[in-house]
MDAnalysis code that builds the backbone (N, CA, C; Angstrom):
import MDAnalysis as mda
import numpy as np

u = mda.Universe.empty(558, n_residues=186, atom_resindex=np.repeat(np.arange(186), 3), trajectory=True)
u.add_TopologyAttr("name", ["N", "CA", "C"] * 186)
u.add_TopologyAttr("resid", np.arange(1, 187))
u.add_TopologyAttr("resname", ["MET", "ASN", "HIS", "PRO", "THR", "PRO", "LEU", "ARG", "HIS", "ALA", "VAL", "SER", "VAL", "ALA", "ALA", "LEU", "VAL", "ALA", "LEU", "CYS", "ALA", "CYS", "ILE", "PRO", "LYS", "THR", "GLN", "GLU", "VAL", "ASP", "CYS", "ALA", "LYS", "THR", "PRO", "ASP", "SER", "PRO", "ILE", "CYS", "THR", "THR", "TYR", "GLU", "PHE", "GLU", "ARG", "SER", "PRO", "PRO", "LYS", "ILE", "TYR", "VAL", "ASP", "PRO", "PRO", "PHE", "GLY", "LEU", "SER", "PHE", "THR", "CYS", "VAL", "LEU", "LEU", "GLY", "CYS", "GLU", "GLU", "THR", "LEU", "VAL", "LEU", "ARG", "VAL", "GLN", "ASN", "ARG", "GLY", "GLY", "GLY", "THR", "LEU", "ALA", "ILE", "PRO", "GLN", "VAL", "SER", "LEU", "THR", "SER", "GLU", "ASP", "PRO", "ASP", "THR", "ARG", "LEU", "ASP", "PHE", "SER", "VAL", "PHE", "ILE", "SER", "THR", "GLU", "GLU", "VAL", "PRO", "THR", "PRO", "GLY", "GLN", "GLU", "SER", "LEU", "GLN", "ALA", "THR", "THR", "GLU", "GLU", "PRO", "LEU", "LYS", "VAL", "LEU", "LYS", "ASP", "ALA", "PRO", "LEU", "TYR", "LEU", "HIS", "ILE", "THR", "TYR", "ARG", "PRO", "THR", "ASP", "GLY", "LEU", "ALA", "ASP", "SER", "ALA", "THR", "LEU", "SER", "VAL", "LEU", "TRP", "PHE", "ASP", "GLY", "ALA", "VAL", "PRO", "PHE", "GLU", "GLU", "ALA", "THR", "MET", "ASN", "THR", "VAL", "GLU", "LEU", "ALA", "ILE", "ASN", "ALA", "ARG", "ILE", "LEU", "ASP", "THR", "ALA", "THR"])
u.atoms.positions = np.array([
    [34.637, 59.095, 41.750],
    [33.511, 59.165, 42.373],
    [32.138, 59.546, 41.593],
    [30.979, 58.944, 41.956],
    [29.804, 59.389, 41.412],
    [28.941, 59.837, 42.300],
    [28.931, 61.198, 42.563],
    [28.003, 61.918, 43.363],
    [26.644, 62.253, 42.899],
    [25.362, 61.908, 43.663],
    [24.150, 62.258, 43.152],
    [24.028, 63.621, 43.040],
    [23.313, 64.076, 41.824],
    [23.107, 65.614, 41.616],
    [21.814, 65.838, 42.108],
    [21.535, 67.028, 42.587],
    [20.145, 67.563, 42.839],
    [19.135, 67.022, 42.007],
    [19.471, 66.921, 40.643],
    [18.308, 66.594, 39.789],
    [18.017, 64.940, 40.008],
    [18.957, 64.178, 40.069],
    [18.805, 62.748, 40.339],
    [18.147, 62.437, 41.667],
    [18.558, 63.212, 42.600],
    [17.849, 63.158, 43.902],
    [16.296, 63.610, 43.903],
    [15.915, 64.614, 43.178],
    [14.568, 65.005, 43.027],
    [13.805, 63.899, 42.152],
    [14.222, 63.391, 41.098],
    [13.777, 62.160, 40.492],
    [13.526, 61.021, 41.283],
    [14.527, 60.732, 42.052],
    [14.375, 59.544, 43.003],
    [13.212, 59.846, 43.987],
    [13.149, 60.824, 44.452],
    [11.981, 61.178, 45.442],
    [10.765, 61.123, 44.915],
    [10.749, 61.657, 43.579],
    [9.384, 61.982, 43.092],
    [9.057, 60.298, 42.386],
    [9.966, 59.552, 42.130],
    [9.589, 58.038, 41.751],
    [8.936, 57.285, 43.133],
    [9.651, 57.559, 44.175],
    [9.264, 56.908, 45.584],
    [7.818, 57.363, 45.920],
    [7.449, 58.577, 45.794],
    [6.288, 59.265, 46.069],
    [5.272, 58.767, 45.078],
    [5.426, 58.536, 43.925],
    [4.661, 57.936, 42.883],
    [4.391, 56.453, 43.273],
    [5.133, 55.611, 43.521],
    [5.162, 54.276, 44.084],
    [4.135, 54.251, 45.098],
    [4.574, 54.903, 46.286],
    [3.669, 54.812, 47.384],
    [2.202, 55.099, 47.000],
    [1.917, 56.023, 46.180],
    [0.428, 56.439, 45.850],
    [-0.088, 55.208, 45.359],
    [0.568, 54.325, 44.621],
    [0.034, 53.116, 43.909],
    [-0.435, 52.053, 44.794],
    [0.294, 52.055, 45.779],
    [-0.144, 50.879, 46.834],
    [-1.351, 50.963, 47.563],
    [-2.173, 49.917, 47.694],
    [-3.438, 50.236, 48.140],
    [-3.211, 50.123, 49.695],
    [-4.129, 50.921, 50.315],
    [-4.122, 50.980, 51.934],
    [-4.876, 49.592, 52.393],
    [-4.163, 48.923, 53.599],
    [-4.925, 47.978, 54.039],
    [-6.218, 48.389, 54.838],
    [-7.267, 47.544, 54.931],
    [-8.225, 47.770, 55.643],
    [-8.576, 46.589, 56.460],
    [-9.157, 46.818, 57.732],
    [-9.601, 45.639, 58.550],
    [-11.049, 45.513, 58.294],
    [-11.464, 44.192, 58.161],
    [-12.830, 43.742, 57.902],
    [-13.285, 42.764, 58.882],
    [-14.396, 42.858, 59.485],
    [-14.743, 42.158, 60.502],
    [-15.923, 41.210, 59.750],
    [-15.415, 39.900, 59.565],
    [-16.171, 38.900, 58.678],
    [-17.426, 38.660, 59.247],
    [-17.381, 38.643, 60.761],
    [-18.728, 38.305, 61.511],
    [-19.763, 39.345, 61.230],
    [-19.580, 40.669, 61.140],
    [-20.360, 41.672, 60.805],
    [-20.955, 41.896, 59.404],
    [-19.689, 41.472, 58.547],
    [-20.007, 41.669, 57.078],
    [-19.475, 40.322, 56.453],
    [-20.289, 39.388, 56.509],
    [-19.721, 37.975, 55.901],
    [-19.819, 37.927, 54.395],
    [-20.544, 39.111, 53.779],
    [-20.557, 39.100, 52.200],
    [-19.436, 39.982, 51.462],
    [-18.472, 40.318, 52.525],
    [-17.457, 41.263, 52.045],
    [-16.571, 40.377, 51.253],
    [-16.104, 41.098, 50.089],
    [-15.147, 40.090, 48.987],
    [-14.018, 39.432, 49.874],
    [-13.526, 40.124, 50.721],
    [-12.329, 39.735, 51.457],
    [-12.546, 38.357, 52.339],
    [-13.949, 38.460, 52.855],
    [-14.328, 37.271, 53.665],
    [-14.824, 36.152, 52.805],
    [-15.257, 36.251, 51.588],
    [-15.663, 35.262, 50.872],
    [-14.570, 34.533, 49.949],
    [-13.589, 35.075, 49.835],
    [-12.486, 34.455, 49.059],
    [-12.022, 33.154, 49.390],
    [-11.603, 33.145, 50.735],
    [-11.506, 31.789, 51.325],
    [-11.903, 31.618, 52.622],
    [-12.825, 30.869, 52.988],
    [-13.593, 30.728, 54.016],
    [-12.997, 29.281, 54.885],
    [-12.137, 29.572, 55.690],
    [-11.304, 28.543, 56.205],
    [-12.290, 27.453, 56.971],
    [-13.341, 27.932, 57.686],
    [-14.083, 27.072, 58.641],
    [-14.907, 26.058, 57.391],
    [-15.031, 26.524, 56.126],
    [-15.955, 25.815, 55.346],
    [-14.964, 24.921, 54.512],
    [-13.508, 24.942, 54.465],
    [-12.741, 24.190, 53.713],
    [-12.521, 22.771, 54.410],
    [-12.419, 21.837, 53.644],
    [-12.285, 20.433, 54.101],
    [-11.079, 20.042, 55.342],
    [-11.482, 19.145, 56.227],
    [-10.626, 19.012, 57.263],
    [-9.380, 18.087, 56.638],
    [-8.137, 18.135, 57.327],
    [-7.156, 17.390, 56.922],
    [-6.552, 16.813, 58.248],
    [-6.374, 15.615, 58.180],
    [-5.779, 14.917, 59.342],
    [-4.308, 15.051, 59.333],
    [-3.638, 14.996, 60.384],
    [-2.252, 15.063, 60.740],
    [-1.879, 14.444, 62.059],
    [-1.081, 13.404, 62.226],
    [-0.690, 12.641, 63.201],
    [0.762, 12.651, 63.551],
    [1.247, 13.184, 64.896],
    [2.428, 13.287, 65.214],
    [2.781, 12.400, 66.254],
    [4.008, 11.570, 66.063],
    [4.667, 11.647, 65.142],
    [4.046, 10.911, 63.715],
    [4.513, 11.183, 62.393],
    [3.735, 10.749, 61.402],
    [3.910, 9.233, 60.972],
    [5.310, 8.695, 61.622],
    [5.415, 7.458, 60.953],
    [5.245, 6.449, 62.011],
    [4.531, 6.462, 63.224],
    [4.229, 5.531, 64.164],
    [5.113, 5.575, 65.273],
    [5.128, 4.522, 66.055],
    [5.757, 4.468, 67.291],
    [6.683, 3.412, 67.498],
    [7.639, 3.479, 68.242],
    [8.724, 2.309, 68.549],
    [9.064, 2.319, 69.858],
    [8.679, 1.204, 70.539],
    [8.920, 1.271, 71.872],
    [10.248, 0.719, 72.417],
    [10.840, 1.151, 73.492],
    [12.258, 0.819, 73.986],
    [11.994, -0.354, 75.186],
    [10.784, -0.424, 75.866],
    [10.569, -1.459, 76.831],
    [10.399, -2.804, 76.215],
    [11.343, -3.667, 76.642],
    [11.171, -4.997, 76.036],
    [11.281, -6.108, 77.105],
    [11.525, -5.941, 78.380],
    [11.535, -6.933, 79.406],
    [10.138, -7.202, 79.977],
    [9.962, -8.279, 80.448],
    [8.695, -8.789, 80.870],
    [8.405, -7.903, 82.090],
    [7.130, -7.427, 82.212],
    [6.924, -6.843, 83.404],
    [6.965, -5.206, 83.257],
    [7.803, -4.678, 82.228],
    [7.815, -3.415, 82.040],
    [6.589, -2.863, 81.373],
    [6.387, -1.521, 81.448],
    [5.210, -0.908, 80.726],
    [5.684, 0.527, 80.355],
    [5.368, 0.673, 79.120],
    [5.737, 2.025, 78.508],
    [4.752, 2.838, 77.798],
    [4.354, 4.004, 77.855],
    [3.378, 4.735, 77.023],
    [3.756, 5.683, 76.494],
    [3.542, 5.837, 74.916],
    [3.889, 6.923, 74.170],
    [2.656, 7.376, 73.489],
    [2.838, 8.774, 73.186],
    [1.495, 9.734, 72.834],
    [1.468, 10.037, 71.206],
    [0.548, 9.923, 70.653],
    [0.258, 10.291, 69.265],
    [-0.786, 11.493, 69.255],
    [-0.360, 12.601, 68.522],
    [-1.127, 13.650, 68.679],
    [-1.905, 13.778, 67.306],
    [-3.436, 13.810, 67.276],
    [-4.105, 13.922, 66.030],
    [-4.518, 15.371, 65.975],
    [-4.324, 16.068, 64.763],
    [-4.613, 17.424, 64.650],
    [-5.539, 17.491, 63.367],
    [-6.033, 18.572, 63.332],
    [-7.107, 18.949, 62.193],
    [-6.164, 20.200, 61.575],
    [-5.615, 19.934, 60.579],
    [-4.740, 20.866, 59.699],
    [-5.382, 21.445, 58.602],
    [-6.809, 21.302, 58.525],
    [-7.601, 21.763, 57.478],
    [-8.739, 22.690, 58.159],
    [-9.713, 22.767, 57.552],
    [-11.189, 23.566, 58.371],
    [-12.082, 22.800, 58.761],
    [-12.992, 23.344, 59.220],
    [-14.340, 22.539, 59.535],
    [-14.035, 21.440, 60.744],
    [-14.613, 20.229, 60.677],
    [-14.295, 19.315, 61.813],
    [-14.044, 18.146, 61.252],
    [-13.215, 17.397, 61.847],
    [-12.540, 16.198, 61.652],
    [-13.426, 15.333, 62.515],
    [-13.836, 14.226, 61.863],
    [-15.015, 13.366, 62.651],
    [-14.110, 11.928, 62.635],
    [-14.053, 11.287, 63.663],
    [-13.193, 9.993, 64.078],
    [-14.264, 9.080, 64.581],
    [-14.812, 8.092, 63.726],
    [-15.878, 7.051, 64.168],
    [-15.143, 5.773, 64.951],
    [-13.731, 5.549, 64.403],
    [-13.141, 4.258, 64.928],
    [-11.628, 4.553, 65.191],
    [-10.998, 3.900, 66.131],
    [-9.635, 4.054, 66.371],
    [-9.350, 2.679, 66.738],
    [-8.523, 1.783, 66.145],
    [-8.455, 0.413, 66.604],
    [-6.820, 0.038, 66.247],
    [-6.658, -1.063, 67.127],
    [-5.236, -1.667, 67.060],
    [-5.421, -3.156, 66.737],
    [-4.667, -3.537, 65.741],
    [-4.693, -4.845, 65.256],
    [-3.265, -5.535, 65.086],
    [-3.282, -6.679, 65.405],
    [-1.885, -7.253, 65.326],
    [-1.601, -7.831, 63.934],
    [-0.437, -7.784, 63.489],
    [-0.259, -8.453, 61.986],
    [-0.238, -9.848, 62.107],
    [-0.131, -10.381, 63.171],
    [0.001, -11.791, 63.410],
    [-1.416, -12.149, 64.310],
    [-2.411, -12.655, 63.562],
    [-3.669, -12.910, 64.444],
    [-3.459, -13.831, 65.505],
    [-2.479, -14.770, 65.567],
    [-2.305, -15.839, 66.588],
    [-1.559, -15.078, 67.688],
    [-0.908, -14.008, 67.489],
    [-0.153, -13.530, 68.483],
    [-1.068, -12.556, 69.597],
    [-0.951, -12.804, 70.941],
    [-1.542, -11.808, 71.967],
    [-1.063, -10.255, 71.528],
    [-2.142, -9.508, 71.547],
    [-1.743, -8.076, 71.611],
    [-1.336, -7.413, 72.752],
    [0.009, -7.038, 72.840],
    [0.554, -6.446, 73.908],
    [0.349, -4.837, 74.043],
    [-0.261, -4.266, 73.052],
    [-0.533, -2.817, 73.079],
    [-1.987, -2.626, 73.534],
    [-2.183, -1.235, 74.149],
    [-3.638, -0.930, 74.459],
    [-3.441, 0.584, 74.085],
    [-4.751, 1.209, 73.805],
    [-4.907, 2.853, 73.323],
    [-5.873, 3.181, 74.342],
    [-5.447, 4.340, 74.552],
    [-6.426, 5.284, 75.418],
    [-6.418, 6.441, 74.698],
    [-7.717, 7.154, 74.681],
    [-7.983, 8.418, 73.631],
    [-8.318, 9.348, 74.825],
    [-8.012, 10.567, 74.739],
    [-7.898, 11.623, 75.575],
    [-7.828, 12.969, 74.715],
    [-8.644, 14.140, 75.273],
    [-8.368, 15.474, 74.819],
    [-7.057, 16.066, 75.572],
    [-6.521, 15.446, 76.488],
    [-5.281, 15.895, 77.192],
    [-4.166, 15.057, 76.862],
    [-2.923, 15.944, 76.778],
    [-1.794, 15.150, 76.632],
    [-1.396, 14.381, 77.685],
    [-1.653, 14.831, 79.012],
    [-1.246, 13.947, 80.118],
    [-2.901, 13.706, 80.855],
    [-3.278, 12.737, 80.665],
    [-4.666, 12.550, 81.341],
    [-4.618, 12.508, 82.778],
    [-5.687, 12.884, 83.423],
    [-5.798, 12.983, 84.977],
    [-5.946, 11.381, 85.384],
    [-5.521, 11.089, 86.606],
    [-5.934, 9.596, 87.061],
    [-7.235, 9.577, 87.145],
    [-7.515, 8.265, 86.762],
    [-8.905, 7.966, 87.000],
    [-9.707, 8.316, 85.598],
    [-9.401, 9.112, 84.856],
    [-10.141, 9.526, 83.655],
    [-10.485, 8.257, 82.765],
    [-11.569, 8.213, 82.330],
    [-11.989, 7.339, 81.123],
    [-11.707, 7.627, 79.842],
    [-10.943, 6.564, 79.117],
    [-10.964, 6.550, 77.720],
    [-12.160, 7.162, 76.852],
    [-11.772, 8.132, 75.907],
    [-12.821, 8.576, 75.084],
    [-13.284, 7.450, 74.294],
    [-14.626, 7.268, 73.619],
    [-14.965, 6.004, 72.938],
    [-15.374, 6.815, 71.456],
    [-14.837, 6.111, 70.270],
    [-15.354, 6.567, 69.128],
    [-16.129, 5.524, 68.476],
    [-17.363, 6.109, 68.176],
    [-18.376, 5.206, 67.404],
    [-19.018, 5.832, 66.423],
    [-19.684, 5.108, 65.436],
    [-20.312, 5.848, 64.321],
    [-21.546, 6.692, 64.628],
    [-22.182, 6.427, 65.821],
    [-23.376, 7.043, 66.361],
    [-22.801, 8.300, 66.872],
    [-21.714, 8.326, 67.577],
    [-20.755, 9.495, 68.245],
    [-19.631, 9.754, 67.946],
    [-19.181, 10.055, 66.757],
    [-17.781, 10.175, 66.470],
    [-16.989, 11.152, 67.064],
    [-15.704, 10.984, 67.281],
    [-14.933, 12.042, 68.153],
    [-14.713, 13.300, 67.153],
    [-14.853, 14.380, 67.712],
    [-14.575, 15.561, 66.768],
    [-13.490, 16.281, 66.997],
    [-12.662, 16.476, 66.006],
    [-11.383, 17.086, 66.017],
    [-11.507, 18.718, 65.397],
    [-11.428, 19.624, 66.102],
    [-11.287, 20.952, 65.702],
    [-9.870, 21.391, 65.266],
    [-9.891, 22.631, 64.639],
    [-8.408, 23.089, 64.229],
    [-7.552, 23.317, 65.532],
    [-8.118, 23.812, 66.500],
    [-7.231, 24.164, 67.792],
    [-7.451, 23.045, 68.921],
    [-8.036, 22.173, 68.692],
    [-8.381, 21.129, 70.059],
    [-7.735, 19.633, 69.433],
    [-6.646, 19.352, 69.683],
    [-5.918, 18.047, 69.117],
    [-6.591, 16.982, 69.978],
    [-6.309, 15.755, 69.522],
    [-6.950, 14.511, 70.264],
    [-5.579, 13.749, 70.622],
    [-5.441, 13.060, 71.552],
    [-4.208, 12.350, 72.024],
    [-4.653, 10.929, 72.150],
    [-3.641, 10.163, 71.611],
    [-3.864, 8.486, 71.434],
    [-2.575, 8.165, 72.214],
    [-3.107, 7.594, 73.569],
    [-1.916, 7.192, 74.377],
    [-1.672, 5.595, 74.081],
    [-0.729, 5.150, 73.574],
    [-0.383, 3.838, 73.099],
    [0.484, 3.189, 74.463],
    [-0.109, 2.238, 75.105],
    [0.824, 1.664, 76.089],
    [1.300, 0.141, 75.732],
    [2.458, -0.283, 75.896],
    [3.126, -1.464, 75.622],
    [3.442, -2.146, 77.013],
    [3.014, -3.444, 76.877],
    [3.218, -4.165, 78.179],
    [3.552, -5.595, 77.748],
    [4.786, -5.988, 77.466],
    [5.000, -7.359, 76.958],
    [4.709, -8.464, 77.914],
    [3.934, -9.320, 77.381],
    [3.737, -10.730, 78.097],
    [4.386, -11.954, 77.843],
    [5.164, -11.776, 76.744],
    [6.012, -13.006, 76.377],
    [7.365, -12.447, 75.446],
    [8.148, -13.272, 75.050],
    [9.589, -12.852, 74.411],
    [9.522, -12.739, 73.008],
    [8.204, -12.819, 72.345],
    [7.851, -12.620, 70.966],
    [8.228, -11.181, 70.554],
    [8.557, -10.959, 69.524],
    [8.503, -9.719, 69.069],
    [7.229, -9.109, 68.827],
    [6.847, -7.838, 69.104],
    [5.538, -7.398, 69.083],
    [5.487, -6.212, 67.929],
    [4.204, -6.229, 67.081],
    [4.001, -5.326, 66.217],
    [2.532, -5.347, 65.989],
    [2.062, -4.042, 65.699],
    [0.912, -3.919, 65.411],
    [0.351, -2.670, 64.683],
    [-0.749, -2.546, 63.931],
    [-0.977, -1.229, 63.231],
    [-2.167, -0.595, 63.788],
    [-1.940, 0.735, 63.990],
    [-2.898, 1.679, 64.517],
    [-3.716, 2.110, 63.158],
    [-4.959, 1.809, 63.288],
    [-5.899, 2.478, 62.353],
    [-6.795, 3.525, 62.854],
    [-6.828, 4.659, 62.163],
    [-7.712, 5.643, 62.491],
    [-8.779, 6.022, 61.391],
    [-9.876, 5.765, 61.582],
    [-10.899, 6.094, 60.577],
    [-11.501, 7.331, 60.562],
    [-11.470, 8.227, 59.484],
    [-12.113, 9.661, 59.620],
    [-12.879, 9.855, 58.662],
    [-13.532, 11.083, 58.647],
    [-14.312, 11.774, 57.465],
    [-14.501, 13.170, 58.057],
    [-15.005, 13.939, 56.792],
    [-15.265, 15.248, 57.227],
    [-16.706, 15.467, 57.999],
    [-16.602, 15.925, 58.997],
    [-17.795, 15.943, 60.109],
    [-18.896, 16.790, 59.644],
    [-18.619, 17.605, 58.526],
    [-19.857, 18.458, 57.845],
    [-20.816, 17.573, 57.267],
    [-20.375, 16.410, 56.971],
    [-21.169, 15.517, 56.053],
    [-21.842, 14.417, 56.981],
    [-23.072, 14.018, 56.946],
    [-23.346, 12.915, 57.653],
    [-22.860, 11.686, 57.481],
    [-22.668, 10.554, 58.497],
    [-21.930, 9.480, 58.655],
    [-22.121, 8.531, 57.361],
    [-23.510, 8.312, 57.081],
    [-24.078, 7.573, 56.013],
    [-23.762, 8.050, 54.531],
    [-23.369, 9.298, 54.485],
    [-23.074, 9.921, 52.986],
    [-21.522, 10.244, 52.976],
    [-20.864, 10.178, 54.146],
    [-19.422, 10.595, 54.010],
    [-18.531, 9.617, 53.229],
    [-17.441, 10.306, 52.868],
    [-16.289, 9.281, 52.450],
    [-15.513, 9.144, 53.611],
    [-15.125, 7.750, 53.740],
    [-14.200, 7.424, 54.685],
    [-12.835, 7.296, 54.560],
    [-12.082, 8.023, 55.255],
    [-10.367, 7.635, 54.948],
    [-9.728, 7.210, 56.207],
    [-8.707, 6.281, 55.917],
    [-7.885, 5.726, 56.962],
    [-6.526, 6.175, 56.967],
    [-5.928, 6.306, 58.204],
    [-4.546, 6.434, 58.338],
    [-4.029, 5.435, 59.277],
    [-3.068, 4.797, 58.691],
    [-2.386, 3.468, 59.550],
    [-1.092, 3.763, 59.815],
    [-0.708, 3.557, 60.911],
    [0.671, 3.782, 61.532],
    [1.211, 2.401, 62.156],
    [2.502, 2.280, 61.964],
    [3.066, 0.988, 62.442],
    [3.391, 1.233, 63.926],
    [3.097, 0.157, 64.817],
    [3.433, 0.302, 66.175],
    [4.263, -0.976, 66.533],
    [5.446, -0.541, 66.902],
    [6.373, -1.853, 67.258],
    [7.180, -1.488, 68.745],
    [7.812, -2.920, 69.086],
    [8.730, -2.819, 70.060],
    [10.178, -3.209, 69.375],
    [10.958, -2.623, 69.840],
    [12.497, -2.684, 69.229],
    [13.092, -3.905, 69.884],
    [13.341, -4.825, 68.995],
    [13.924, -6.084, 69.138],
    [15.098, -6.023, 68.541],
    [16.112, -6.155, 69.288],
    [17.470, -6.090, 68.542],
    [18.116, -7.513, 68.094],
    [17.701, -8.451, 68.740],
    [17.941, -9.989, 68.503],
    [16.853, -10.937, 68.936],
    [17.045, -12.171, 68.810],
    [16.111, -13.277, 69.319],
    [16.022, -13.285, 70.781],
    [14.745, -13.022, 71.200],
    [14.484, -13.243, 72.578],
    [14.662, -14.453, 73.220],
    [15.333, -14.618, 74.383],
    [15.597, -15.962, 75.083],
    [14.929, -16.116, 76.457],
])
């Protein structure tokens, strides 16, 4: 058996004390009071560009397929970057222009909108703003009106809200919106 000797123990304690002396102490910095502090200027989250994230990220698939049924699913739009995410347009388009669109979209800042609430409107003059901690909800409703398989594309046009619309670089997120059809409808 190898027992520690008093000399080994003393060397270990001395090494630990020397190591602790080299570690810098943490300090708290109030960036609102001292914005020029090096720790505040190394990474400014509010000035970093916005990044869009839509959950679920691969679109929606509805199980309601009978005439007269109605189903609503929700997409959550988040800003996973900094600054402000600006959305001037949200649209649903059918992949077949001759087919009636059986999907509709309702935009809200609440996951469960209150009855009678009006849908938010995204326009180029007044784009919807999405901050880091304030998601936007897209409520997609499906009401089949015929026996045809329904599919659409949800397009969300977005840009960095720190840049004026006329000068901004536009980005688009497109998601598939489908009804689950297992066989040919009769």
